[in-house]
Backbone bond lengths (Angstrom), bond angles and torsions (degrees), N, CA, C in turn:
res aa  C-N    CA-C-N  psi(-1)  N-CA   C-N-CA  omega(-1)  CA-C   N-CA-C  phi
1 X - - - 1.541 - - 1.514 112.75 -
2 X 1.352 110.19 -39.50 1.555 113.94 177.12 1.423 115.64 -60.20
3 X 1.364 114.67 -36.37 1.562 118.72 171.95 1.535 111.45 -63.61
4 X 1.221 116.78 -45.58 1.472 120.04 177.13 1.525 112.18 -56.20
5 X 1.344 114.86 -46.95 1.522 120.18 -178.50 1.664 106.35 -60.27
6 X 1.285 120.10 -53.53 1.327 129.74 -177.97 1.605 109.25 -54.62
7 X 1.344 116.86 -42.26 1.427 120.35 179.25 1.591 112.27 -66.11
8 X 1.417 109.59 -42.38 1.424 114.32 -179.36 1.540 111.48 -67.95
9 X 1.403 114.57 -38.71 1.499 114.28 176.41 1.452 113.76 -59.55
10 X 1.387 119.19 -43.25 1.442 124.25 -176.25 1.445 107.62 -66.72
11 X 1.317 120.78 -38.42 1.475 122.13 177.68 1.626 109.68 -62.99
12 X 1.216 115.74 -42.85 1.406 124.05 179.95 1.496 111.62 -54.33
13 X 1.454 107.03 -57.24 1.501 112.59 -179.39 1.487 114.41 -56.10
14 X 1.446 115.49 -30.54 1.466 119.11 -174.87 1.523 105.76 -70.76
15 X 1.325 120.69 -26.94 1.401 122.73 -176.41 1.508 112.75 -86.42
16 X 1.334 120.13 -18.40 1.425 123.16 -179.69 1.506 113.48 -69.91
17 X 1.263 118.46 134.09 1.568 117.81 -177.35 1.426 112.73 87.12
18 X 1.254 119.11 -5.92 1.539 116.21 -172.80 1.552 108.07 -92.57
19 X 1.374 117.40 47.33 1.452 124.04 -178.59 1.502 103.49 -80.57
20 X 1.365 116.29 167.45 1.431 123.45 -178.83 1.453 106.47 -84.57
21 X 1.339 116.99 102.37 1.434 129.60 174.01 1.533 114.77 -111.20
22 X 1.313 113.89 142.22 1.387 117.49 177.37 1.597 106.26 -126.82
23 X 1.285 112.56 125.00 1.504 117.00 170.99 1.568 107.52 -105.76
24 X 1.314 110.72 113.85 1.461 118.23 -179.66 1.452 115.88 -86.46
25 X 1.149 119.91 109.97 1.516 126.68 -172.99 1.479 111.63 -96.14
26 X 1.250 124.22 -17.20 1.435 129.97 177.98 1.516 109.81 67.74
27 X 1.309 115.52 3.75 1.539 115.82 179.21 1.569 116.85 -77.90
28 X 1.306 113.60 -14.72 1.489 118.29 -179.49 1.484 116.80 -104.45
29 X 1.355 114.16 10.14 1.452 117.46 -176.95 1.600 113.25 -71.80
30 X 1.385 112.18 -49.96 1.394 114.02 -170.28 1.601 108.12 -125.93
31 X 1.392 115.02 16.94 1.414 117.95 174.97 1.553 111.57 63.48
32 X 1.332 115.21 -122.85 1.495 121.03 -173.58 1.605 111.50 -98.98
33 X 1.348 111.95 42.02 1.595 113.88 -178.34 1.565 105.53 -76.28
34 X 1.295 125.12 70.76 1.421 125.40 -177.10 1.522 107.14 -63.93
35 X 1.302 112.39 154.62 1.555 121.48 174.65 1.446 113.09 56.63
36 X 1.363 125.42 29.37 1.360 122.86 -168.44 1.474 111.21 -144.17
37 X 1.412 119.59 176.27 1.405 125.85 174.67 1.485 109.65 -155.15
38 X 1.336 120.24 167.88 1.413 124.96 -178.91 1.540 110.38 -175.85
39 X 1.344 113.29 166.78 1.475 114.04 179.74 1.424 116.29 -66.24
40 X 1.437 120.27 141.86 1.500 118.54 -178.97 1.578 105.48 -75.43
41 X 1.323 120.48 -46.30 1.495 123.57 -168.42 1.549 109.84 63.88
42 X 1.259 118.52 -118.34 1.487 124.20 179.41 1.482 105.47 -106.20
43 X 1.462 107.33 128.71 1.476 117.52 177.69 1.497 113.94 -142.67
44 X 1.297 118.73 129.66 1.486 119.08 -178.62 1.480 114.02 57.93
45 X 1.333 122.17 24.04 1.399 124.67 177.03 1.526 111.94 90.50
46 X 1.282 118.44 9.70 1.427 121.48 -178.15 1.604 107.20 -125.42
47 X 1.401 115.19 150.21 1.398 119.96 171.65 1.535 114.70 -103.34
48 X 1.322 119.10 145.82 1.388 122.31 -170.64 1.519 107.23 -122.89
49 X 1.339 119.68 99.49 1.427 126.47 -178.82 1.575 110.91 -116.96
50 X 1.276 110.07 -173.63 1.510 118.45 179.38 1.446 114.58 -151.33
51 X 1.367 114.15 157.16 1.509 116.30 172.96 1.543 112.71 -94.41
52 X 1.427 114.48 9.73 1.474 123.39 176.90 1.523 114.42 -76.90
53 X 1.333 114.33 -167.56 1.530 116.65 -179.54 1.420 113.41 -63.51
54 X 1.461 114.91 -40.06 1.484 120.84 -179.56 1.471 103.19 -103.52
55 X 1.374 119.09 128.38 1.396 121.05 -178.68 1.499 113.30 -79.30
56 X 1.228 120.82 60.18 1.553 128.87 -175.94 1.465 116.16 -153.48
57 X 1.321 110.16 158.59 1.500 119.81 170.46 1.611 98.51 -120.24
58 X 1.414 110.39 151.80 1.491 115.43 -178.04 1.540 108.53 -114.47
59 X 1.264 117.26 159.73 1.486 122.46 167.03 1.497 102.39 -100.58
60 X 1.384 113.26 155.33 1.505 118.28 179.31 1.379 113.49 -150.48
61 X 1.316 125.00 151.36 1.403 129.76 175.46 1.614 108.48 -90.06
62 X 1.386 111.18 96.24 1.406 117.24 -174.47 1.643 116.36 -90.16
63 X 1.259 112.74 7.10 1.482 120.92 174.14 1.485 112.67 -106.11
64 X 1.368 121.83 1.26 1.317 124.90 177.18 1.503 118.11 -73.29
65 X 1.272 121.50 175.38 1.530 121.24 174.09 1.480 110.97 -68.78
66 X 1.332 113.96 -37.19 1.504 118.44 -176.88 1.541 112.86 -70.52
67 X 1.230 116.80 -35.90 1.582 119.64 -169.98 1.583 107.01 -127.65
68 X 1.191 116.87 54.30 1.533 120.52 -165.30 1.475 109.26 -81.96
69 X 1.327 117.25 75.04 1.489 122.40 172.07 1.456 114.20 -111.72
70 X 1.324 119.19 -2.28 1.478 121.97 -179.59 1.588 113.30 75.46
71 X 1.239 112.20 177.58 1.538 122.37 -178.16 1.469 108.40 -146.42
72 X 1.271 115.58 161.49 1.500 116.45 178.05 1.495 108.47 -81.95
73 X 1.300 119.26 -32.86 1.582 122.73 166.50 1.410 110.88 -140.95
74 X 1.368 119.53 156.58 1.424 118.38 -177.47 1.489 116.84 58.38
75 X 1.357 116.87 -155.66 1.410 125.47 -179.52 1.480 116.40 -113.37
76 X 1.259 121.71 -14.42 1.500 125.43 -167.17 1.505 107.36 -116.69
77 X 1.290 112.75 150.55 1.496 123.31 171.02 1.536 115.48 -142.81
78 X 1.230 115.01 168.15 1.525 116.72 167.92 1.421 111.59 -79.96
79 X 1.291 118.60 146.96 1.562 121.65 -178.37 1.508 104.19 -137.07
80 X 1.263 114.05 142.62 1.506 126.41 170.24 1.524 102.99 -100.58
81 X 1.254 117.83 97.79 1.548 121.51 -179.88 1.540 110.60 -93.05
82 X 1.298 120.07 -10.69 1.493 121.34 -162.80 1.494 114.23 -120.39
83 X 1.379 118.30 2.42 1.447 120.35 -173.55 1.497 114.86 78.41
84 X 1.366 113.02 178.42 1.523 117.83 -176.09 1.465 110.48 81.19
85 X 1.286 116.84 -179.17 1.478 123.50 173.35 1.516 112.87 -92.59
86 X 1.289 118.24 137.57 1.438 117.89 170.94 1.537 111.03 -67.63
87 X 1.335 114.35 142.61 1.454 119.98 -179.84 1.593 108.10 -125.04
88 X 1.309 114.45 116.80 1.463 118.24 -176.13 1.495 108.47 -121.65
89 X 1.361 113.55 125.04 1.500 123.90 174.68 1.381 114.58 -128.40
90 X 1.394 120.62 160.44 1.454 123.02 166.55 1.450 111.73 -67.63
91 X 1.315 120.02 136.69 1.391 116.83 -177.56 1.548 116.45 -69.21
92 X 1.285 118.28 -11.95 1.415 122.52 174.27 1.617 112.10 -96.63
93 X 1.387 116.62 -0.53 1.458 121.04 -179.47 1.492 117.04 82.50
94 X 1.295 118.68 1.21 1.360 122.72 -169.83 1.695 107.65 -82.35
95 X 1.276 115.23 174.32 1.445 117.95 -176.85 1.543 111.29 -89.64
96 X 1.346 114.47 159.83 1.523 120.54 174.69 1.493 109.98 -150.65
97 X 1.273 115.62 -173.17 1.594 120.36 176.49 1.509 103.48 -127.72
98 X 1.337 113.81 154.54 1.421 125.13 173.95 1.559 110.39 -96.46
99 X 1.289 120.93 120.00 1.380 124.99 -175.54 1.495 114.26 -101.56
100 X 1.315 121.44 -16.31 1.485 124.13 174.93 1.477 110.43 138.24
101 X 1.331 117.86 175.20 1.510 120.05 -176.45 1.405 110.30 -171.26
102 X 1.347 124.12 169.42 1.434 130.45 173.92 1.522 109.38 -112.07
103 X 1.279 128.32 139.64 1.347 130.14 178.77 1.458 110.56 -150.60
104 X 1.373 115.43 157.05 1.483 127.35 175.89 1.461 108.82 -154.00
105 X 1.385 118.97 161.78 1.362 127.20 171.57 1.611 115.52 -63.12
106 X 1.300 115.28 143.07 1.593 118.20 175.40 1.454 109.32 -124.02
107 X 1.229 115.01 127.64 1.455 125.22 175.37 1.568 113.39 78.62
108 X 1.396 121.20 -34.20 1.426 122.84 -178.09 1.503 114.83 -71.44
109 X 1.473 113.73 -36.95 1.357 120.01 176.74 1.612 109.43 58.19
110 X 1.283 117.91 39.41 1.442 125.25 168.62 1.469 114.19 -152.63
111 X 1.278 120.06 -173.92 1.435 119.06 -173.25 1.603 102.28 -89.64
112 X 1.256 112.70 151.35 1.498 123.62 177.37 1.555 110.21 -142.66
113 X 1.231 119.09 153.00 1.493 124.54 -177.90 1.492 107.51 -117.91
114 X 1.369 119.13 149.68 1.412 120.11 171.80 1.496 104.29 -173.22
115 X 1.389 112.58 -153.62 1.566 114.58 -178.08 1.499 109.90 -150.06
116 X 1.260 115.31 159.68 1.465 127.37 173.03 1.564 100.92 -103.49
117 X 1.293 112.80 135.15 1.445 120.69 -175.50 1.588 111.62 -135.68
118 X 1.356 116.45 137.62 1.443 121.60 -175.09 1.611 102.20 -120.35
119 X 1.265 112.27 133.06 1.576 119.74 -179.51 1.535 111.98 -123.57
120 X 1.172 120.52 144.21 1.459 125.35 174.07 1.556 111.27 -133.57
121 X 1.227 119.64 116.24 1.469 124.25 -175.58 1.550 111.04 48.99
122 X 1.345 114.04 41.35 1.421 122.97 172.00 1.500 115.63 82.75
123 X 1.349 115.47 2.84 1.489 122.19 178.79 1.512 110.50 -103.28
124 X 1.280 122.39 135.84 1.467 126.61 174.09 1.395 109.53 -66.30
125 X 1.442 120.39 119.52 1.471 127.24 -176.58 1.503 106.34 -92.74
126 X 1.404 116.90 -48.45 1.367 123.02 -178.62 1.467 112.77 -149.05
127 X 1.317 121.61 161.73 1.454 126.93 171.83 1.524 109.46 -147.85
128 X 1.357 112.69 145.40 1.472 119.76 -177.01 1.579 104.28 -134.64
129 X 1.244 120.37 127.09 1.407 127.97 172.94 1.557 111.51 -72.80
130 X 1.340 117.80 135.78 1.528 119.28 -177.76 1.608 106.53 -136.49
131 X 1.240 115.75 157.85 1.403 127.44 168.99 1.512 113.14 -132.24
132 X 1.417 106.81 122.90 1.578 113.77 -177.34 1.557 106.04 -97.80
133 X 1.307 113.54 157.87 1.442 117.02 167.21 1.538 103.11 -145.51
134 X 1.381 117.92 -156.27 1.426 118.62 -171.10 1.478 109.58 -92.61
135 X 1.277 124.78 8.14 1.568 123.05 169.51 1.472 102.48 -119.19
136 X 1.464 109.19 151.66 1.411 122.17 175.06 1.588 108.60 -58.80
137 X 1.327 114.88 129.92 1.437 123.40 176.62 1.572 105.75 -123.87
138 X 1.320 114.79 136.86 1.553 120.22 178.56 1.556 107.97 -86.90
139 X 1.363 116.31 133.63 1.331 123.12 176.62 1.619 105.12 -118.12
140 X 1.400 114.40 123.40 1.502 117.02 -179.26 1.537 115.83 -67.32
141 X 1.219 120.60 171.38 1.451 130.01 176.54 1.467 107.85 -82.27
142 X 1.361 109.09 172.92 1.467 121.16 -178.89 1.488 108.76 -133.04
143 X 1.314 119.26 158.40 1.420 123.65 -179.42 1.572 111.89 -86.48
144 X 1.177 121.73 154.11 1.427 123.27 177.56 1.499 119.39 114.35
145 X 1.250 127.22 134.90 1.433 125.04 178.77 1.599 110.08 -73.87
146 X 1.275 114.82 138.74 1.502 117.53 171.05 1.565 106.52 -130.95
147 X 1.302 110.06 173.03 1.594 117.59 172.05 1.507 107.82 -129.62
148 X 1.389 117.92 5.28 1.485 118.89 175.36 1.457 101.68 -152.16
149 X 1.355 119.28 138.33 1.365 127.93 171.32 1.522 108.36 -119.32
150 X 1.250 121.26 120.87 1.494 120.85 174.43 1.567 109.79 -116.34
151 X 1.327 107.03 133.58 1.501 121.46 177.52 1.605 106.27 -108.66
152 X 1.322 111.91 100.78 1.409 119.79 -172.26 1.476 104.93 -115.55
153 X 1.445 114.64 91.58 1.527 119.60 -168.73 1.581 107.46 -107.82
154 X 1.352 122.51 7.69 1.345 127.21 178.15 1.531 115.13 67.52
155 X 1.353 118.12 36.52 1.397 119.26 178.79 1.507 107.68 158.37
156 X 1.424 110.24 -160.62 1.498 114.51 -179.57 1.493 113.94 -83.92
157 X 1.341 119.03 149.70 1.395 119.15 -170.65 1.562 108.00 -159.52
158 X 1.388 113.45 159.77 1.432 122.68 171.85 1.474 105.29 -115.81
159 X 1.451 112.44 150.80 1.443 126.49 178.40 1.429 108.29 -134.79
160 X 1.276 123.07 136.95 1.462 129.00 174.99 1.489 110.04 -141.63
161 X 1.265 115.44 154.23 1.386 128.69 -178.48 1.677 112.92 41.39
162 X 1.335 107.43 65.75 1.451 119.03 -175.17 1.647 104.24 -86.53
163 X 1.316 111.40 122.08 1.548 112.74 -178.55 1.511 108.77 -103.28
164 X 1.367 111.92 119.31 1.430 117.88 175.27 1.496 107.18 -120.63
165 X 1.359 121.79 137.20 1.364 127.37 -175.02 1.502 115.11 -120.05
166 X 1.316 113.98 156.66 1.503 117.24 173.22 1.604 111.34 -54.81
167 X 1.222 114.39 149.12 1.488 116.72 174.44 1.488 113.21 -57.52
168 X 1.353 110.06 138.88 1.579 112.58 177.03 1.490 111.42 -83.70
169 X 1.307 117.79 149.92 1.429 126.63 -176.42 1.470 111.15 -122.74
170 X 1.258 117.70 162.98 1.496 121.13 173.45 1.548 117.99 -88.30
171 X 1.341 110.98 0.82 1.407 116.75 -177.90 1.544 107.74 -77.59
172 X 1.368 115.31 132.75 1.452 119.67 178.29 1.547 114.50 -53.87
173 X 1.355 116.28 137.96 1.417 119.96 178.57 1.597 106.96 -89.24
174 X 1.355 115.46 157.35 1.409 117.69 174.76 1.672 111.42 -45.94
175 X 1.273 113.32 -43.86 1.424 117.86 -174.86 1.520 111.69 -59.85
176 X 1.365 114.60 -45.93 1.486 117.07 -179.57 1.482 110.37 -74.41
177 X 1.313 122.26 -21.56 1.513 122.45 175.21 1.637 105.99 -71.97
178 X 1.237 120.30 -33.45 1.348 123.80 -178.84 1.529 112.42 -73.66
179 X 1.368 115.70 -41.25 1.272 122.88 173.32 1.428 116.10 -58.35
180 X 1.383 118.27 -42.31 1.396 123.48 174.82 1.490 113.66 -62.18
181 X 1.368 114.64 -41.23 1.495 120.26 178.27 1.557 108.85 -62.96
182 X 1.329 115.73 -41.21 1.482 115.71 176.34 1.483 116.70 -56.60
183 X 1.508 109.96 -42.72 1.444 113.53 177.46 1.443 114.91 -65.78
184 X 1.329 122.45 -34.43 1.402 127.66 179.88 1.501 109.27 -69.33
185 X 1.319 119.41 -37.61 1.505 122.20 178.03 1.467 109.02 -68.29
186 X 1.323 117.96 -41.98 1.467 120.25 174.36 1.485 112.37 -56.71
187 X 1.275 119.57 -42.98 1.481 124.78 -176.67 1.550 105.53 -67.98
188 X 1.309 119.17 -36.11 1.481 118.60 177.24 1.460 112.33 -64.84
189 X 1.411 114.25 -45.28 1.395 118.20 178.50 1.458 114.26 -55.23
190 X 1.385 116.97 -50.60 1.397 120.95 170.16 1.441 120.09 -46.76
191 X 1.317 115.64 -47.16 1.511 119.32 -178.64 1.566 108.22 -67.41
192 X 1.246 117.78 -36.22 1.541 117.46 176.11 1.544 116.14 -60.16
193 X 1.477 107.27 -44.07 1.466 113.43 -177.59 1.655 108.14 -65.61
194 X 1.303 109.49 -38.43 1.556 112.68 -175.85 1.554 114.03 -68.34
195 X 1.369 117.11 -21.11 1.390 129.56 175.21 1.428 114.15 -77.95
196 X 1.408 112.90 -38.27 1.456 117.02 -170.78 1.380 116.54 -91.73
């Protein structure tokens, strides 16, 4: 019985954290478009707009000689070239969660402050204050389903390795069901021992 409990526990732990997560690196948008940039549009099931003059976010080769700012991974990042806040939504309008990202200033070469904001059905769900400088900084994710992510950093900025996840639900996952079964089995064993 102990071996069965240990096997069930290991199998439950293997399933924990296996949620549907997407890390958007922007490296596979335009392939080998060196020394260039262009509008992202729809990418990996998400739309990339802005509250600025042009309603768009761009991809850019930041490891080229022209735009030598580097990237967290690969050679491309998202860039806000036109000001305003970046507005990211699922193309089908469904909810998602924000798992984290890397960001830095672009063109300004100084520190700027702003916020990450998550909206659901037009209502602000959460907000997080951020400060950007000339080096990529990691910003962790937040809990709660959203259908719009706004990156309002007060100027031009770069973003890399943006993690967006499937919306969370209150339905028990297989891993939590297994953990509950292990707990019940443990309680049964304790009852049997106390009787014997």
